[in-house]
C-alpha positions, 0 to 999 in steps of 0.5 A: 425558385432555385435552391443552391447546394453545398457552397454554391451561390445564386446570383441575379445578373445585373447590368452595370450602369453605363451612365454617371449620376450626372448623366454622362455616358461611359464608353463601355468599349474602352473600359472593361465593365465588371461582372456583377450580380445580386445574391439571391440565395447561398448554399448551406456550406457557403462560408463567405460573409455575404447575405441576400441582396448583397451586390457582388463582383464575380469572376468573368467566366465563372458559374453556370447561367440559368434562365427561369421565367425570363430572368437570368441567374448564375449559379456560382461557387463562393470562391468565384465571388471576388468582392461585395459592392458597398457603394451604388455607383462604379465608374 
């Protein structure tokens, strides 16, 4: 597993849902979807109020992509995390 250093955060990339809970498909071409991930670990100098398993939105082109055992992760600075998602569905 990856262990972040300094103020780095490890995120597991997540696909944003393209369907509402009622089954309506969202056209992804007409609406820019946010970059989202789940916090896996944070470095010892990370001061952000985030915890493991939090779902977060991060800057689109930030971080370094890493693939381990066919799973995609991103190593990102804490300052590139924009928000914590507190609801399950983003439209």
